[in-house]
C-alpha positions, 0 to 999 in steps of 0.5 A, spaced: 500 500 500 503 506 497 498 512 497 497 519 500 492 522 505 490 529 505 485 531 511 483 536 515 487 537 522 484 534 528 478 537 531 472 535 535 466 535 530 463 528 530 459 529 524 464 531 519 470 529 516 474 532 509 480 528 506 482 525 499 486 519 498 491 518 492 492 511 490 496 509 484 495 516 481 487 516 482 484 521 487 478 518 492 474 522 496 474 521 504 468 523 508 465 522 514 461 515 512 468 512 510 471 514 517 470 509 524 471 513 530 474 510 536 470 506 540 466 503 534 464 496 533 464 493 526 458 488 525 457 483 519 464 484 517 469 478 517 475 482 515 477 489 512 483 494 511 484 500 515 488 506 516 489 510 522 488 517 521 488 520 528 491 517 534 491 518 542 489 525 544 488 527 536 482 522 536 475 525 535 473 522 542 479 525 546 478 531 542 471 531 545 473 529 552 474 535 557 480 537 562 480 534 568 479 539 574 481 538 581 474 538 585 473 542 591 466 543 595 463 549 597 464 548 604 472 547 603 472 554 599 468 557 605 472 554 610 478 557 607 475 564 607 473 563 614 480 561 616 483 567 614 477 571 617 479 567 624 487 569 623 484 576 622 480 576 628 486 572 632 491 578 630 485 583 632 485 580 639 492 580 640 493 587 638 488 589 643 491 585 648 498 588 646 495 595 647 492 593 653 499 591 656 503 597 653 498 601 657 498 597 663 506 597 663 506 604 662 501 606 668 502 600 673 507 596 671 513 601 671 512 602 678 512 595 680 518 593 677 521 591 684 515 586 685 514 584 677 521 586 674 521 587 666 524 581 662 531 582 660 532 587 654 525 590 655 526 597 657 519 600 655 512 599 655 511 599 648 516 594 647 513 590 652 506 590 648 510 588 642 513 582 645 506 581 648 503 581 642 507 575 639 506 571 646 498 572 645 499 569 638 502 563 641 496 562 647 490 564 643 492 560 636 487 555 639 482 559 636 485 557 629 482 550 627 488 547 625 486 540 627 479 541 623 482 539 616 484 532 619 477 531 622 474 533 616 478 528 612 476 523 617 469 524 617 469 524 609 472 517 609 467 514 614 461 517 610 465 514 603 465 507 607 457 508 608 456 508 601 461 503 599 457 498 604 450 500 603 447 494 601 441 497 598 445 500 593 448 493 591 446 490 584 446 483 585 445 481 577 452 483 575 455 483 582 456 491 582 456 495 589 456 502 589 463 505 590 465 512 592 471 513 588 473 520 592 473 522 599 472 529 598 465 531 595 461 527 600 457 533 603 456 536 596 451 530 594 447 534 599 446 540 595 445 538 588 440 543 584 441 540 577 442 533 574 445 532 567 443 525 565 445 521 559 439 517 556 441 511 553 444 506 558 443 511 564 435 512 564 434 506 559 436 499 558 437 500 551 432 494 550 426 495 546 420 490 547 414 489 542 409 490 547 402 491 544 399 492 537 392 494 533 391 490 527 384 491 523 381 495 529 382 490 534 387 491 540 392 486 542 397 485 548 392 486 554 391 480 559 383 479 561 381 475 567 375 471 567 370 476 568 373 481 562 377 485 567 384 487 565 389 485 569 396 487 570 402 483 567 407 481 572 412 475 573 407 470 574 402 472 568 402 466 563 406 467 557 404 465 550 407 459 548 411 459 542 414 452 542 410 451 535 415 455 532 422 452 532 425 459 530 422 463 535 426 467 540 426 464 547 427 471 550 421 474 547 415 474 551 408 476 550 402 475 554 395 476 550 394 469 547 388 471 542 394 474 537 397 467 537 390 464 535 389 469 530 395 467 527 394 460 527 387 461 524 390 464 518 387 471 519 389 475 513 390 482 516 394 479 521 398 475 516 399 481 512 401 485 518 406 480 520 409 480 513 410 487 513 414 487 519 418 481 517 419 485 510 419 493 511 426 494 515 433 494 514 435 489 519 441 484 517 441 477 519 446 473 522 445 465 523 452 462 525 448 456 527 442 453 524 436 456 527 440 461 531 438 467 528 441 474 531 439 480 528 443 486 527 439 493 527 441 500 526 436 502 531 433 497 537 426 499 535 427 495 528 430 489 531 424 489 536 419 489 530 422 484 526 423 479 532 416 480 534 414 478 527 419 472 527 416 469 534 409 470 531 411 465 525 414 470 520 421 469 520 426 474 517 431 469 515 436 472 510 437 478 505 441 479 499 441 486 495 435 483 491 431 478 495 429 477 502 428 470 505 422 469 510 419 463 513 412 464 513 408 459 518 414 454 516 414 455 509 420 459 506 418 464 501 423 469 497 421 476 496 424 480 490 426 486 493 425 492 488 426 498 492 427 501 499 424 508 500 429 510 506 427 513 512 430 520 514 428 526 519 423 529 514 419 523 511 419 520 518 417 513 515 420 508 510 417 503 505 419 497 501 417 495 494 417 487 493 414 482 489 412 476 492 413 469 489 406 469 486 408 475 482 404 480 486 407 487 487 406 490 494 409 497 497 409 496 505 410 502 509 411 504 516 412 510 520 409 516 524 402 516 525 401 524 524 405 522 517 402 516 515 395 518 516 395 523 511 397 518 506 391 513 507 386 512 502 379 515 504 376 508 505 380 507 511 377 512 515 373 508 520 379 503 521 383 510 522 378 512 528 379 505 531 386 505 531 387 512 533 383 510 540 388 504 540 394 509 539 392 514 544 391 508 549 398 506 547 401 513 548 398 514 555 402 508 557 408 511 555 409 506 549 413 508 542 407 508 537 408 506 529 403 506 524 403 500 518 400 500 511 400 497 505 399 498 497 398 493 491 401 496 485 400 495 478 405 492 474 405 498 468 405 504 473 411 501 477 415 500 471 414 507 469 416 509 476 422 505 477 425 508 470 423 515 473 426 513 480 433 510 476 433 517 473 432 521 479 437 517 483 443 518 478 441 526 477 447 530 479 443 536 481 437 536 485 437 528 487 434 529 493 428 533 491 427 529 485 427 522 489 423 525 495 417 527 490 417 520 487 417 517 494 411 522 495 407 520 489 407 512 490 406 513 497 399 515 496 392 511 498 395 506 502 391 501 506 391 501 513 393 495 517 394 497 524 399 500 529 405 497 533 407 499 540 414 498 543 416 499 550 423 502 551 425 498 557 427 503 562 431 501 568 428 499 574 425 505 578 427 510 573 420 514 573 419 513 581 426 516 582 425 522 577 419 523 581 422 523 588 428 528 585 423 533 582 419 533 589 426 535 592 426 541 588 432 538 583 432 540 576 433 534 571 436 536 564 437 530 559 443 531 554 443 525 549 446 524 542 439 521 540 434 524 536 428 529 538 423 524 537 426 518 541 429 523 547 422 526 548 419 519 548 423 517 553 421 524 557 414 522 557 416 514 559 420 516 565 415 522 567 420 528 566 415 530 561 407 530 561 401 533 558 399 537 565 405 541 563 403 548 560 407 547 554 413 544 552 418 548 548 422 546 542 428 550 540 430 548 533 432 554 529 437 553 524 440 560 525 442 564 531 437 569 530 431 564 529 434 560 536 434 567 539 427 569 537 425 562 539 428 562 546 425 569 547 418 567 545 418 561 550 421 566 556 415 571 554 410 566 555 413 563 562 414 570 565 412 576 561 415 581 566 422 578 565 422 583 559 421 589 563 426 594 565 424 594 572 426 587 572 431 585 577 435 581 573 435 586 567 438 591 572 443 587 574 445 585 567 446 593 566 450 594 572 455 588 572 460 585 567 457 579 564 463 575 567 460 576 574 453 575 573 450 570 577 442 569 575 438 568 581 432 563 580 426 565 576 419 563 577 415 561 571 407 562 571 406 554 570 410 548 569 414 548 562 419 543 559 424 545 554 427 541 548 433 543 544 436 540 538 444 540 538 444 544 531 440 550 535 444 548 541 451 550 538 448 557 536 445 558 543 452 556 546 455 562 543 457 568 547 451 573 545 446 567 546 448 563 552 445 568 557 438 567 554 439 560 554 440 559 561 435 564 563 429 560 559 432 553 560 432 554 568 425 557 568 423 550 565 422 544 570 425 539 565 430 540 559 432 535 554 438 537 549 438 532 543 443 530 538 448 533 542 456 532 542 460 530 548 463 537 548 456 540 548 454 536 554 460 539 557 459 546 555 452 546 557 454 543 564 459 549 564 454 554 562 450 552 568 456 552 573 458 559 570 451 563 571 447 559 577 449 559 584 448 551 584 451 545 585 451 540 579 451 533 578 452 529 571 451 522 570 452 517 565 455 510 563 459 511 556 465 514 554 461 520 551 459 522 558 466 523 560 467 530 559 460 532 562 462 528 568 469 531 569 466 538 568 460 537 573 461 539 581 459 531 582 460 526 577 457 519 577 458 513 573 454 507 571 457 501 570 453 498 564 453 496 557 458 501 555 464 499 558 468 503 564 470 509 561 465 513 565 466 510 571 473 511 571 472 518 570 467 519 576 467 521 583 461 516 585 459 509 581 453 504 581 450 500 577 442 503 576 440 510 575 435 508 581 440 508 586 441 516 585 436 518 589 439 514 595 445 517 594 443 524 594 437 524 599 440 519 604 448 519 604 448 526 601 443 529 606 446 526 612 453 527 610 451 535 609 448 535 615 453 531 619 459 536 616 455 542 618 454 540 625 461 538 626 463 545 623 458 549 627 460 545 634 468 545 632 468 553 631 463 554 637 468 550 642 474 553 640 471 560 641 469 558 647 475 555 649 480 560 647 476 567 648 477 565 656 484 567 655 482 574 652 477 576 658 483 573 663 488 578 660 484 584 663 485 581 670 492 579 669 495 585 667 495 583 660 501 578 662 500 572 657 498 568 663 494 562 661 487 561 664 488 553 664 493 548 666 498 547 660 496 539 660 489 541 659 490 546 654 494 540 650 489 535 651 483 539 650 482 538 642 486 532 642 483 527 647 477 531 651 473 533 645 475 530 639 471 523 639 465 526 641 464 530 635 467 525 631 462 520 633 456 525 632 459 527 625 459 519 623 453 517 626 448 522 626 442 523 622 436 527 623 431 522 620 432 515 618 433 513 611 426 511 610 423 517 612 429 521 608 426 517 602 419 519 603 420 526 605 424 529 599 423 536 601 428 535 607 433 535 601 431 543 600 435 546 605 442 543 603 441 546 596 440 553 599 446 552 603 442 554 610 445 549 615 452 552 614 454 559 611 457 565 613 451 568 617 451 561 621 459 562 622 457 569 625 452 566 630 457 560 632 462 566 633 457 570 638 455 564 641 462 562 643 464 569 645 457 569 650 459 562 653 466 564 654 464 570 658 460 566 662 465 561 663 470 566 665 466 570 670 461 565 673 467 561 676 471 568 677 465 571 681 464 564 685 471 564 687 472 571 689 474 572 696 471 565 697 472 561 703 472 553 704 467 550 709 473 549 713 475 556 713 481 556 709 481 560 702 480 557 696 480 563 691 487 562 688 489 561 681 489 554 681 482 553 684 480 558 679 483 554 673 480 548 675 473 550 676 473 554 669 476 548 665 471 543 668 465 548 667 468 549 659 468 541 658 461 540 661 458 545 657 461 543 651 459 536 652 452 538 654 452 542 647 454 536 643 448 532 647 443 538 644 446 537 637 446 530 637 439 527 634 441 520 633 444 517 639 448 510 639 452 506 644 458 510 640 456 517 642 454 515 649 461 512 650 465 517 647 461 523 651 461 520 658 468 517 656 471 523 655 468 526 661 471 520 665 477 521 662 478 528 664 476 527 671 481 521 671 487 525 668 485 531 673 485 527 679 491 523 677 495 529 675 493 533 681 495 527 686 501 527 691 504 521 688 504 524 681 507 531 684 513 527 687 514 524 680 514 530 676 514 536 680 516 541 675 511 539 670 505 538 675 504 544 680 497 543 681 498 539 687 491 537 691 487 542 687 482 537 684 480 534 691 480 541 695 476 544 690 471 539 687 469 537 694 466 544 695 458 544 694 459 552 692 463 550 686 458 545 683 453 550 684 457 555 680 458 549 675 451 548 674 449 555 674 455 556 668 451 550 664 444 553 665 446 560 663 450 557 657 445 552 654 439 556 656 439 561 650 440 556 645 435 551 647 430 557 648 432 560 641 431 553 638 424 552 641 422 559 639 424 559 632 421 552 631 414 554 634 414 562 631 418 561 625 418 554 623 422 552 616 419 547 611 424 542 614 421 543 621 414 542 618 416 536 615 420 533 621 414 535 625 410 531 620 415 525 621 414 525 629 407 525 628 407 519 623 412 515 628 407 515 633 402 511 629 405 505 624 405 508 617 401 504 612 404 500 607 406 504 600 401 502 595 405 499 589 402 503 583 404 503 576 406 510 574 401 511 568 400 518 564 394 520 560 397 523 553 395 525 547 397 521 541 404 522 538 409 518 534 415 515 538 418 511 533 426 511 533 428 509 526 435 511 527 440 517 529 441 518 521 439 517 514 437 509 513 441 504 510 437 502 505 442 505 499 447 501 502 443 494 502 440 495 495 448 496 493 450 490 496 456 493 498 455 490 505 454 483 503 457 477 500 457 477 492 453 471 491 446 468 494 444 461 495 437 463 495 434 461 488 428 457 489 422 457 494 421 451 499 425 450 506 432 452 506 437 453 512 443 458 510 447 453 514 445 447 511 451 443 507 448 443 501 448 451 500 455 452 504 460 456 499 467 454 499 472 459 501 467 462 506 
């Protein structure tokens, strides 16, 4: 092979390729039809020659993948800001105390140098204040949460293990547990506002099932009991026995026995119906073993219809460019294939013209009901009315509907038509238009046969999951490469779209101006006021630069859906239209983007991240979803039929879409609540602990003397308060998982970031300052000029320090008890254990024996037994606890009574519901009432009719010459060398 290829530079356009191949002096055109993209599977091909054009990062798939970014939660970013604020607060406190020291040394200390000499080298009050500034930095540094980051990582690791261990997210069919692939994003799972989902393989199983049909005005597929009442089909329902047909697909299931009886009774319309399904398609058969047929279809719908015909006795067995072999009720017949009138997005139908073994010419046609109804013969009006009723029923159950019809052709007319067809197909100019006119001409006055209804099998629990997530105020956007009809059909099937919506806007403009007008018209209908100059967002647009705009949530005047095609989306993502797209789309409850490239998926996610203050989640199962998974705040991979690339790029993974509601509503919400409680308590206890030193400075000449025993300072964060807060942060839950799923409204506070924000931090800070005042002044007042019961003085520094630290530890332990909603043995053990360890260490270190061993290190000899044996000390401790805790309890009680949040109201409902056993949840089938629509998905592009007729995808010779019984694998017809 010696040749030269000239082609375009590597790019991310999946639908376009331009190049030329020069071989032996001849030039050959290279276009997208001759390209195989990375990840494609070649079928019905024993071998081929290939040449790699792009490799590695230059492949179109890799060009569409997004960059890997380091993901951090909003709480992480807020914590970094708060730590800087705390550093500034520390500097302010040290500055105040340093200035106080300078003033005190100037006014008092200068005259007491005989009793309190200045340190060596200190010769002025201002220099003393400067040194005290750094001394207080060392003493008050405990206000800076150094251990916070370590504790946060431990909590995240623990919550990640809960996801890994959750048996309710384990999928036994392929032995796949849920997996937290990162430990840094758990709490953000409790704040999701937008979900961006792939369709195929994520919402659906990508498995089509022939479910129902209407033939000659009679509906088949429903099952009735003895009294004539329709019954629900389940795993116990008796299936139709297809054992009479040796070529039947054993996996095919149908439950209406009357259809089989109709076939066996040689009912003419029924036979013609299934004959049409076995002939009108572009499916390729494969029979590696005799009788073991495998169909390769360009869309799963076509495969489902041909499989249905196969099971009911009309087996499509083989095809050549000129013939189609069908086994009809055990008899092999070869039909001559004269023309395929192929499907495209405008025609929304396909037809074949065949000559039967008896010589009859027939056109068989299948397509969208809205299109085919216009082509029917007037004599079909009555049958059309009956079929329309059945179509409405099928569509009401979310099935994908399709109408089938036929027409007998006269020989003379057909010969004239096929001559004109040949002329049109070889025309150099206007070929498509000429062929379209010919197709319209022959596809007239069709005779209606009936309709089919196919169920695109959703993954288990998808409609219920979407319904639950919608109640949690989560907006779902579906980003799919499928065509519009398919995407909308799935939208209806899984309850994303429904006919109760005010409107479903379809954006399909082919120019930038068209798209802008369609978006504005949609927004005008949803919220007319949004075009007024007085609108808040319009005012914000005028004041702010475009890059700094955060669009607040806007409420539409009803429930709307939006569907936008990939071609229109390309214009909408341009700089001057992206704001219009975000405003319009975010007003809608549901957005479906169809025919989008992987890069466009990532761009849509990035757009929402840019203009909305919301946390996003992307979920997909294939390599084409990797870019949006990487772009979103949270990426979830589904380990399904399309490999592991999505899982390997994700932050969390599991096997079924329905597990997403448990991941968010249970694990995500719990993680968010636990992290918020942890942060609030951690900042509170540190402020309460450290600020006592600040107040003590005003009574100790600003001398940087510590309040507490140095060993207490060392062990406070390390031993006494570390385990109780970890216990709460790992085990706490306001309600259990069952109630979390039953009341999705509990998820909303996380989206609004209500449980921890800057205002909550300020409240924690004020509570810490208030507690520190109580913890200093109550022990100070209790010790001031106090005598023991035996007349000895107790008002010494060591007794005061012990009393203050005892008050502190008991108060913070009571506070964590108030913050704990779910008590476990571990919580009890950690809280009571920490208090016990404190008293054990205190009495041990302050004992006579320990003092004799470590004289210099433990000077508080006898303080514990002398101080803690006094009743007035314990009364003061009790008073400190009451004064610290009472405002918190009072505030929470009054807030819940006078100004309850929606979350408080739901929690009250749950408390009331717990008093009585909950009724069993009814197992209902999600149904919807719908107007008739076509939902048939032929393919994502133009059909394969021309390819089949050309024979380029087949072997050159065919063994089919005569009618009669035949097996392509029988020795008689095997070709040598094949």
